[in-house]
C-alpha positions as CSV (number, residue, x, y, z in Angstrom):
1,M,-1.5,11.2,4.8
2,E,-2.5,14.5,3.3
3,A,0.2,14.3,0.7
4,T,-0.6,10.7,-0.1
5,L,-4.4,10.8,0.0
6,G,-5.0,14.4,-1.1
7,E,-7.0,15.0,2.1
8,D,-6.2,15.4,5.8
9,V,-7.0,12.4,7.8
10,P,-7.3,13.1,11.5
11,E,-4.8,11.3,13.7
12,M,-7.6,9.8,15.8
13,E,-9.2,8.3,12.6
14,A,-5.9,6.8,11.5
15,A,-5.3,5.4,14.9
16,A,-8.8,3.9,14.9
17,I,-8.2,2.3,11.5
18,L,-5.0,0.7,12.7
19,A,-6.5,-0.4,16.0
20,A,-9.4,-2.0,14.3
21,V,-7.3,-4.4,12.3
22,D,-4.2,-4.8,14.4
23,A,-5.0,-8.2,15.8
24,D,-1.7,-8.8,17.6
25,G,-1.7,-5.3,19.1
26,D,1.9,-4.4,18.1
27,G,0.9,-1.1,16.5
28,L,1.8,-2.3,13.0
29,L,0.0,-4.1,10.2
30,N,1.4,-7.3,9.1
31,Q,0.5,-8.7,5.7
32,E,-2.5,-10.7,7.0
33,E,-3.9,-7.7,8.9
34,F,-3.4,-5.5,5.9
35,S,-5.1,-8.0,3.6
36,R,-8.0,-8.3,6.0
37,L,-8.4,-4.6,6.0
38,A,-8.4,-4.5,2.2
39,T,-10.9,-7.3,1.8
40,T,-13.4,-7.3,4.7
41,G,-15.7,-4.8,6.4
42,T,-19.0,-4.5,8.3
43,H,-20.1,-1.1,7.1
44,E,-19.7,-1.5,3.4
45,E,-19.8,2.2,2.3
46,D,-17.7,3.5,5.2
47,D,-15.3,0.6,4.9
48,A,-14.8,1.2,1.2
49,G,-13.6,4.7,2.0
50,V,-11.4,3.4,4.8
51,K,-9.9,0.7,2.7
52,R,-9.2,3.1,-0.2
53,R,-7.5,5.5,2.2
54,C,-5.4,2.7,3.7
55,L,-4.5,1.4,0.3
56,R,-3.5,5.0,-0.8
57,E,-1.4,5.3,2.4
58,A,0.4,2.0,1.7
59,F,0.8,2.9,-2.0
60,G,2.4,6.2,-0.9
61,M,5.1,4.3,1.0
62,Y,6.3,2.6,-2.2
63,T,6.0,5.4,-4.7
64,S,9.1,6.9,-6.3
65,S,10.0,10.5,-5.3
66,S,11.1,11.2,-8.9
67,V,8.0,9.7,-10.7
68,E,5.0,10.8,-8.7
69,D,2.2,8.4,-8.1
70,T,3.9,5.3,-9.4
71,I,5.8,2.4,-7.9
72,T,9.0,1.8,-9.8
73,P,11.4,-1.1,-9.4
74,A,13.9,1.1,-7.6
75,S,11.3,2.6,-5.3
76,L,9.9,-0.9,-4.5
77,R,13.4,-2.1,-3.7
78,R,14.2,0.9,-1.5
79,T,11.0,0.5,0.5
80,L,11.3,-3.3,0.9
81,T,14.9,-2.8,2.1
82,R,13.8,-0.2,4.6
83,L,11.0,-2.5,5.9
84,G,13.7,-5.2,6.6
85,S,13.0,-7.5,3.7
86,H,16.0,-9.4,2.5
87,E,18.0,-7.6,-0.2
88,L,16.3,-7.8,-3.6
89,G,17.8,-6.7,-6.8
90,V,16.2,-4.2,-9.1
91,E,15.5,-7.0,-11.6
92,E,13.6,-9.1,-9.0
93,C,11.6,-6.0,-8.2
94,R,10.9,-5.4,-11.9
95,A,9.6,-9.0,-12.1
96,M,7.3,-8.4,-9.2
97,I,5.9,-5.3,-10.8
98,C,5.6,-6.9,-14.2
99,R,3.0,-9.3,-12.9
100,F,0.5,-6.5,-12.1
101,D,1.7,-3.9,-14.6
102,L,-1.5,-3.9,-16.7
103,D,-0.5,-1.1,-19.1
104,G,3.1,-2.3,-19.6
105,D,4.8,0.9,-18.6
106,G,7.2,-0.8,-16.1
107,K,5.7,0.7,-13.0
108,L,2.5,0.4,-10.9
109,S,-0.2,3.0,-10.8
110,F,-2.5,3.2,-7.8
111,D,-5.2,1.2,-9.7
112,E,-2.7,-1.5,-10.6
113,F,-1.5,-1.6,-6.9
114,R,-5.1,-1.9,-5.8
115,V,-5.6,-4.9,-8.1
116,M,-2.4,-6.5,-6.8
117,M,-3.5,-6.0,-3.1
118,M,-6.9,-7.6,-3.8
119,A,-5.4,-10.6,-5.6
């Protein structure tokens, strides 16, 4: 988390974040649980920081090791494959990125990823 967020997040805090939104108790966040985390909260200021950290963590899973702080079609494909998604081609991943690529550079920045996750 430190490499992704730029700050050290204590393991207890990360576990608490996960437990708070893990409705089915499997220790993982499915898409619905992740979306709920990204769009709801009871303590607005604290939740905004938690949401941002969780989004930054998720973003870090998809970033390219060769192009720091961006999600490329190849890095998206690699991560989706590791997560057990059916095999997607680079062109399909490029099309997925294109929809939210606001500056037209062919990759997603953190701000573009945040917009995508809030859509």
